[in-house]
C-alpha positions in Angstrom: 0.0 0.0 0.0 1.1 3.6 -0.7 -0.6 6.6 0.9 -0.2 9.3 -1.9 -1.8 12.0 0.3 0.8 11.4 3.0 3.6 11.3 0.4 2.4 14.6 -1.0 2.3 16.4 2.3 5.7 15.0 3.5 7.1 16.2 0.2 6.3 19.7 1.2 3.0 20.0 -0.7 -0.4 21.2 0.4 -3.7 19.3 0.2 -7.4 20.2 0.2 -10.3 18.0 1.3 -13.9 18.3 2.2 -16.2 16.9 4.9 -18.9 14.3 4.3 -21.7 14.4 7.0 -24.5 12.8 5.2 -24.7 9.0 4.6 -25.0 9.1 0.9 -22.6 6.8 -1.0 -23.5 8.6 -4.2 -22.5 12.0 -2.8 -19.2 10.6 -1.5 -18.5 9.2 -5.0 -19.3 12.5 -6.7 -17.3 14.7 -4.4 -14.3 12.3 -4.7 -14.1 13.1 -8.4 -14.0 16.9 -8.1 -10.2 17.0 -7.8 -10.0 17.2 -4.0 -7.1 15.4 -2.4 -9.3 13.7 0.2 -12.7 13.1 1.6 -13.1 13.3 5.4 -16.0 11.1 6.3 -17.3 12.6 9.5 -18.2 9.9 12.1 -18.3 12.5 14.9 -21.1 14.8 13.7 -22.2 12.9 10.6 -25.2 10.7 10.1 -23.5 7.5 9.0 -23.0 4.3 10.9 -19.6 2.6 10.9 -20.9 0.1 8.4 -21.9 2.9 6.0 -18.6 4.7 6.7 -16.8 1.6 5.5 -18.8 1.5 2.3 -18.0 5.2 1.8 -14.3 4.5 2.2 -14.6 1.8 -0.4 -16.3 4.1 -2.9 -13.8 6.9 -2.4 -10.9 4.5 -2.8 -11.9 4.0 -6.5 -11.0 7.7 -7.2 -7.8 9.6 -6.8 -9.0 11.1 -3.5 -7.9 9.6 -0.2 -10.6 8.4 2.1 -10.2 9.7 5.6 -12.4 9.1 8.7 -13.1 11.1 11.8 -14.4 9.1 14.7 -16.5 10.5 17.5 -14.0 10.5 20.3 -10.6 9.2 21.5 -11.8 5.6 22.1 -10.0 2.3 21.4 -13.0 0.5 20.0 -14.0 3.3 17.7 -10.4 3.7 16.5 -9.9 0.1 15.8 -13.1 -0.3 13.8 -12.4 3.0 12.1 -9.0 1.9 11.0 -10.4 -1.5 9.8 -12.6 0.4 7.3 -9.5 0.8 5.2 -9.4 4.6 5.7 -6.0 6.1 4.8 -6.1 8.4 7.8 -8.0 8.6 11.1 -8.9 11.9 12.7 -9.4 11.9 16.4 -11.1 14.9 18.1 -10.5 16.9 21.2 -6.9 15.9 22.0 -5.8 18.2 24.9 -2.9 16.4 26.7 0.2 14.3 25.9 -1.4 11.3 27.5 -4.5 11.6 25.3 -2.2 11.9 22.2 -0.3 8.8 23.3 -3.5 6.8 23.6 -4.8 8.0 20.3 -1.6 7.0 18.4 -1.5 3.6 20.1 -5.0 2.8 19.0 -4.0 3.4 15.3 -0.9 1.3 15.3 -0.3 -2.4 15.2 2.1 -3.9 17.8 4.8 -3.2 18.8 4.0 0.4 18.2 0.4 0.3 19.4 -2.5 -1.9 20.3 -4.5 -2.2 17.1 -5.8 -5.7 16.6 -4.8 -7.5 13.4 -8.4 -8.5 12.4 -9.6 -9.1 8.9 -11.7 -6.0 8.3 -12.3 -4.1 5.1 -8.7 -2.8 5.1 -7.6 -6.3 4.1 -10.8 -7.2 2.2 -12.1 -9.2 5.2 -9.3 -11.7 5.0 -9.5 -12.4 1.3 -6.0 -13.3 0.0 -5.9 -10.5 -2.6 -2.7 -9.2 -4.1 -3.8 -5.6 -3.5 -3.8 -6.0 0.3 -1.1 -8.5 1.0 1.3 -6.0 2.5 -1.2 -4.0 4.5 -0.2 -5.4 7.9 3.4 -4.7 7.2 3.0 -1.1 5.9 0.0 0.3 7.7 1.8 1.7 10.7 3.9 3.9 8.3 1.3 4.7 5.7 -2.0 5.3 7.5 -2.2 8.9 8.8 -2.9 9.8 12.4 -4.7 13.2 12.6 -5.2 14.7 16.0 -7.6 17.6 16.5 -6.3 20.6 18.4 -9.6 22.4 19.1 -9.4 23.7 22.7 -7.4 26.3 24.6 -5.9 23.5 26.8 -4.5 21.8 23.7 -2.8 25.0 22.7 -1.3 25.3 26.1 0.0 21.7 26.0 0.9 21.7 22.3 4.6 21.1 22.6 4.0 18.1 24.9 1.3 16.8 22.6 3.3 17.0 19.4 6.3 15.4 21.1 4.5 12.1 20.9 5.9 9.9 18.0 3.5 8.8 15.3 1.4 12.0 14.8 1.1 13.0 11.2 -1.2 16.0 11.3 -2.3 18.4 14.0 -5.7 19.7 12.8 -7.1 23.0 14.2 -10.8 23.4 14.7 -11.2 27.2 14.8 -14.9 27.2 15.8 -14.4 24.9 18.8 -11.2 26.7 19.6 -13.0 30.1 19.8 -15.8 28.6 22.0 -13.2 27.2 24.4 -11.8 30.7 24.7 -15.1 32.3 25.4 -15.1 33.8 21.9 -17.7 31.6 20.3 -17.8 32.1 16.5 -15.1 34.8 16.6 -12.7 32.8 14.5 -10.8 35.9 13.4 -10.3 37.3 16.9 -6.6 38.1 17.5 -6.5 35.6 20.4 -7.9 32.8 18.3 -5.5 33.7 15.4 -2.6 33.7 17.9 -3.6 30.2 19.1 -3.5 29.0 15.5 -0.1 30.4 15.0 1.2 28.7 18.1 0.0 25.4 16.7 1.8 26.0 13.3 5.0 27.0 15.1 4.9 23.8 17.3 4.2 21.7 14.2 7.3 23.1 12.5 9.3 22.3 15.6 8.2 18.7 15.9 7.9 17.8 12.2 4.1 17.5 12.2 1.9 18.8 9.4 -0.4 21.6 10.4 -4.0 21.4 9.2 -7.2 23.5 9.7 -10.8 23.8 8.8 -11.0 26.5 6.2 -13.6 28.2 4.0 -14.0 30.2 0.8 -12.1 33.5 1.4 -10.0 32.0 4.2 -7.6 29.9 2.2 -5.1 32.6 1.5 -4.9 33.5 5.2 -4.5 29.9 6.3 -1.8 29.1 3.7 0.1 32.2 4.6 0.0 31.2 8.2 1.7 27.9 7.3 -1.2 25.4 7.2 -0.6 22.6 4.7 -3.7 20.4 5.1 -7.0 22.2 4.5 -10.5 20.9 4.7 -13.2 23.2 3.2 -16.9 22.7 3.0 -19.5 20.2 4.1 -21.5 18.1 1.7 -24.8 19.5 3.0 -23.7 23.1 2.6 -22.3 22.4 -0.8 -25.6 20.9 -2.0 -27.7 23.7 -0.4 -25.5 26.5 -1.7 -25.5 25.1 -5.3 -29.3 24.7 -5.4 -29.9 28.1 -3.7 -27.9 29.9 -6.4 -30.2 28.4 -9.0 -33.3 29.3 -7.0 -32.1 32.8 -6.5 -31.4 33.1 -10.2 -34.9 31.7 -11.1 -36.7 34.0 -8.6 -34.9 37.1 -10.1 -36.4 36.3 -13.5 -40.1 35.8 -12.6 
């Protein structure tokens, strides 16, 4: 197996993805062919079950986009089943301490680096002896990406300790949750929130971790200039709504 998204980021490139929150396999397939680098299937706030998430991973894998999965919390069972979907990266929310980071990484790695069980999930075609998955157990620890979310003021305070943990590929900032934890709910461009983002980027450079952030139209220039390399923009529901709303507005302007 070869994780092209990870290879691109480690080579100094940037990447753009989008969030999938609905459980539509068709929408996942459509979005994966738009030219995005990855699709983040959202098992934290999304509507899909783990079974459906696995099917979404399989659909996205047929495109050039990398299928990624966010689980609901830093939990061993969720991480193990999430990894077994065959996702090329796992995002784990609300990591605020070094100890939480250590647990998260361990859940994503096979022994001796972690505690992931070597079960025959979708990642290895449920045990089928296929040529395409024969080296998965050997290479997964190095290829599957561990993405930890930095979305609380406590995480920023502990960022150097958190990122000192081996095995973290991306530290992903959630600016909305960050602002809420600072008593600045929704004020994502407040100077204090922006300073917290810069602290994360600085710590990422120090520890060799890729900085990522939730971005939006009009915010990409700012985030790229700040040094973020991994951007996720848009949510499938918003994309569908905004696209149809533009057509409705055009229609209503003509009648």
